[in-house]
C-alpha positions as CSV (number, residue, x, y, z in Angstrom):
1,M,-18.3,-12.1,4.4
2,V,-21.4,-14.5,5.3
3,H,-21.8,-12.4,9.0
4,W,-22.1,-9.0,7.5
5,K,-25.1,-10.2,5.2
6,F,-27.1,-12.6,8.2
7,S,-26.3,-8.9,10.1
8,I,-28.3,-6.8,7.0
9,V,-31.2,-9.3,7.3
10,W,-31.2,-8.7,10.9
11,A,-31.5,-5.1,10.8
12,V,-34.3,-5.6,8.0
13,T,-36.2,-7.7,10.2
14,L,-36.0,-5.5,13.2
15,F,-37.5,-2.8,10.9
16,I,-39.8,-4.7,9.8
17,E,-40.8,-6.0,13.3
18,Q,-41.1,-2.4,14.1
19,I,-43.4,-1.7,11.8
20,L,-45.7,-4.5,12.4
21,N,-45.7,-3.2,16.2
22,L,-46.0,0.3,15.1
23,T,-49.0,-0.8,12.8
24,Y,-50.8,-3.1,15.9
25,N,-50.5,0.3,18.1
26,Y,-52.2,1.8,15.9
27,S,-54.9,-0.4,14.7
28,M,-55.7,-1.1,18.7
29,K,-56.3,2.7,18.9
30,N,-58.3,3.6,16.4
31,S,-60.6,0.3,16.4
32,H,-62.5,-2.0,19.1
33,G,-60.1,-4.8,18.5
34,P,-56.8,-5.7,16.7
35,L,-58.8,-5.8,13.0
36,F,-56.3,-4.2,10.2
37,R,-58.1,-1.9,8.0
38,P,-57.2,-2.0,4.6
39,L,-54.5,1.5,5.2
40,T,-53.0,-1.6,7.9
41,V,-52.8,-3.7,5.3
42,L,-51.6,-1.8,2.7
43,I,-48.9,-0.1,5.3
44,L,-47.4,-3.9,5.8
45,A,-47.2,-5.0,2.1
46,I,-44.8,-1.9,1.6
47,A,-42.9,-2.0,4.7
48,F,-42.2,-6.1,3.0
49,G,-42.5,-5.0,0.0
50,L,-39.3,-2.1,0.7
51,G,-38.1,-4.7,3.1
52,G,-37.4,-7.8,0.8
53,L,-35.9,-4.9,-2.1
54,L,-32.9,-3.9,0.2
55,V,-32.3,-7.6,1.3
56,Y,-31.9,-8.2,-2.6
57,L,-30.2,-5.1,-3.3
58,L,-27.5,-5.9,-1.1
59,L,-27.2,-8.7,-1.1
60,A,-26.9,-8.6,-5.7
61,R,-24.4,-6.2,-4.9
62,S,-22.0,-7.8,-2.6
63,N,-22.3,-10.6,-4.9
64,P,-21.5,-9.9,-8.0
65,R,-21.7,-12.9,-11.3
66,V,-18.3,-14.6,-12.0
67,P,-17.9,-14.0,-15.6
68,E,-16.9,-17.2,-17.7
69,S,-14.2,-18.7,-18.3
70,A,-13.9,-17.6,-21.4
71,T,-13.8,-14.0,-20.0
72,V,-11.1,-14.7,-17.5
73,L,-8.6,-16.4,-19.6
74,M,-8.7,-13.3,-22.3
75,Q,-8.3,-11.0,-19.1
76,I,-5.9,-13.3,-17.6
77,R,-3.8,-12.5,-20.3
78,E,-4.2,-8.6,-20.5
79,V,-2.6,-8.6,-17.0
80,A,0.2,-11.3,-17.5
81,R,1.2,-9.7,-20.5
82,L,2.0,-6.0,-18.7
83,E,3.1,-8.0,-15.4
84,T,6.9,-9.2,-16.2
85,L,10.0,-9.1,-14.3
86,E,12.4,-6.3,-15.4
87,V,16.2,-7.2,-14.4
88,S,19.4,-5.1,-15.9
89,L,22.0,-7.5,-16.3
90,Y,25.7,-7.4,-17.8
91,K,28.6,-9.0,-18.9
92,K,32.1,-9.4,-20.3
93,I,32.1,-10.9,-23.5
94,T,35.1,-12.0,-25.6
95,F,34.2,-13.3,-29.3
96,T,36.8,-14.5,-31.8
97,P,35.5,-15.1,-34.7
98,D,36.1,-18.5,-37.1
99,P,37.2,-18.0,-40.4
100,P,34.3,-18.0,-43.2
101,M,33.8,-20.7,-45.7
102,P,36.0,-20.9,-48.9
103,G,34.7,-19.2,-52.2
104,T,36.7,-18.4,-54.5
105,L,40.4,-18.1,-55.3
106,W,40.5,-14.6,-54.3
107,D,38.0,-15.0,-51.2
108,D,40.6,-17.9,-49.8
109,V,43.8,-15.4,-50.5
110,N,42.0,-12.5,-48.2
111,N,40.6,-14.5,-45.7
112,W,43.8,-15.8,-45.0
113,V,46.0,-12.7,-45.3
114,R,43.5,-11.8,-43.2
115,F,43.0,-14.2,-40.3
116,S,47.0,-14.8,-40.0
117,L,48.8,-11.0,-40.5
118,R,45.4,-9.2,-37.8
119,A,42.9,-12.1,-36.0
120,P,39.8,-10.4,-35.9
121,K,39.2,-10.3,-31.9
122,G,36.6,-8.6,-30.0
123,K,36.5,-7.8,-26.0
124,A,33.1,-5.8,-24.8
125,I,30.8,-5.4,-21.5
126,V,27.6,-5.6,-22.4
127,F,24.3,-4.6,-21.1
128,A,21.2,-6.1,-21.3
129,I,17.4,-6.2,-19.9
130,A,16.2,-9.6,-19.0
131,R,12.2,-9.6,-19.4
132,L,10.3,-13.0,-17.6
133,G,7.3,-13.2,-17.4
134,I,5.2,-16.8,-18.3
135,D,4.3,-17.5,-21.3
136,L,1.0,-16.2,-22.9
137,E,1.7,-19.2,-25.7
138,K,1.1,-21.5,-23.6
139,L,-2.1,-20.3,-21.6
140,G,-5.4,-21.9,-22.9
141,V,-8.6,-22.9,-22.1
142,E,-6.8,-25.9,-20.1
143,S,-5.0,-23.6,-18.0
144,V,-8.2,-22.0,-15.9
145,A,-11.3,-23.5,-14.5
146,I,-14.4,-22.6,-12.3
147,Q,-16.1,-23.7,-9.4
148,G,-18.4,-21.5,-7.8
149,R,-16.7,-18.1,-7.4
150,V,-13.3,-20.5,-6.7
151,A,-10.5,-20.3,-9.7
152,F,-8.1,-22.5,-10.4
153,V,-5.5,-21.7,-12.3
154,V,-2.6,-23.6,-13.6
155,L,0.8,-20.9,-15.0
156,P,2.6,-21.9,-17.8
157,P,6.8,-21.8,-17.6
158,I,8.5,-18.6,-17.3
159,K,10.2,-17.0,-20.7
160,V,12.8,-15.1,-20.7
161,S,13.1,-12.6,-23.2
162,I,16.4,-10.3,-23.7
163,E,17.1,-6.8,-24.9
164,I,20.8,-5.8,-26.1
165,K,22.0,-2.6,-24.8
166,P,23.7,-1.1,-27.5
167,G,23.9,2.4,-26.5
168,E,25.7,1.8,-23.4
169,V,28.5,-1.2,-24.6
170,E,31.9,-0.6,-23.4
171,I,34.4,-2.1,-26.1
172,I,37.4,-3.4,-24.4
173,G,38.9,-3.4,-27.6
174,S,38.1,-4.5,-30.3
175,N,39.1,-4.5,-34.5
176,L,36.1,-6.8,-35.6
177,D,33.8,-4.7,-38.3
178,S,30.0,-4.1,-38.2
179,Q,28.9,-8.0,-38.7
180,E,31.6,-9.4,-36.8
181,T,30.1,-7.0,-34.2
182,A,26.3,-8.0,-34.6
183,Q,27.5,-11.4,-34.2
184,L,29.3,-10.6,-30.9
185,F,25.7,-9.2,-29.8
186,E,24.1,-12.0,-30.1
187,L,26.8,-14.4,-28.7
188,A,26.1,-12.3,-25.2
189,K,22.2,-12.5,-26.0
190,T,22.2,-16.2,-26.6
191,A,24.5,-15.9,-22.6
192,F,22.4,-13.8,-21.1
193,E,18.9,-15.8,-22.5
194,R,21.4,-18.8,-21.4
195,E,21.7,-17.4,-17.9
196,A,18.5,-16.3,-17.0
197,G,16.5,-19.1,-18.0
198,T,18.7,-21.0,-15.4
199,D,18.1,-18.8,-13.0
200,A,14.7,-20.0,-10.3
201,Q,15.5,-17.2,-7.8
202,L,14.7,-14.9,-10.7
203,A,12.2,-17.7,-12.1
204,E,10.1,-17.8,-9.0
205,R,10.3,-13.9,-8.5
206,A,8.4,-13.3,-11.6
207,R,6.0,-16.4,-11.0
208,K,5.5,-15.0,-7.7
209,A,4.5,-11.7,-9.1
210,S,2.2,-12.9,-11.9
211,E,0.4,-14.7,-9.3
212,R,-0.3,-11.9,-7.5
213,A,-1.1,-10.1,-10.9
214,I,-3.8,-12.3,-11.4
215,R,-5.2,-13.1,-7.8
216,G,-5.9,-9.4,-7.4
217,L,-7.5,-9.4,-11.2
218,L,-9.9,-12.4,-10.3
219,L,-10.6,-10.8,-6.9
220,T,-12.4,-7.4,-8.4
221,L,-14.0,-9.7,-10.8
222,G,-16.3,-11.7,-7.9
223,F,-14.0,-14.5,-7.4
224,T,-13.8,-15.2,-3.4
225,D,-10.5,-17.7,-3.8
226,V,-7.9,-18.4,-6.4
227,R,-5.5,-21.0,-6.3
228,F,-2.5,-21.7,-8.4
229,V,-2.2,-25.7,-9.1
230,D,0.1,-27.5,-11.0
231,V,-3.4,-30.1,-12.4
232,L,-7.2,-28.3,-12.8
233,P,-9.1,-30.5,-10.2
234,P,-12.4,-32.9,-12.0
235,E,-15.7,-30.7,-12.7
236,P,-17.7,-31.4,-10.1
237,K,-20.7,-33.8,-10.6
238,S,-23.6,-31.6,-9.1
239,S,-23.3,-27.6,-9.1
240,F,-25.7,-26.6,-6.6
241,N,-24.6,-23.2,-5.3
242,F,-26.0,-21.5,-2.4
243,D,-23.8,-18.1,-2.4
244,F,-25.6,-16.1,0.4
């Protein structure tokens, strides 16, 4: 980036030098010596002014001002909310509910008849979608630090959410009622969360996806380097920034 900026400055310098040569030659032809008339001075002033303005505009456009930490954090949260890894899962679940707690005498009789003559049980293949992304609740001001045009980001742990797909469930054998079927789905959801939450490869894929999305965002905001770290670096004692 620095090389092409100096190339622009060098080109503008050559342009001004050409203006000076033309002005000098003109003054030599139209006077008895290298004496600059007011018109010549005006031309030189305009040339230097245009050259300086051109350099300023080019450098200012190539070096947009980076936003503050609060703004960066807000935009990171928006990107992270959208960037989640989705994985389709399925699992064969067997569920035999325990007898309910005894209540009245008639409840005890009904439960005894039900669990003795026809014990409730259910088997099904349950399908679900696992979504893995960084835990936005743990992404705060202590997660981002800015030093010049370098952004440091501490990503929180990966969070797993499970969505059961009831319409795709395949019942293998079940005599469960609606309440017990809901318990079967809840059991499946817990099993999916435990399985996906302990899968190191899925967590790494989700983390890399979040890093790519956040890095792309910060580079478009004007940062030249984005570093994902475990601990934020200490603030520098002096902040002299010669970003040319």
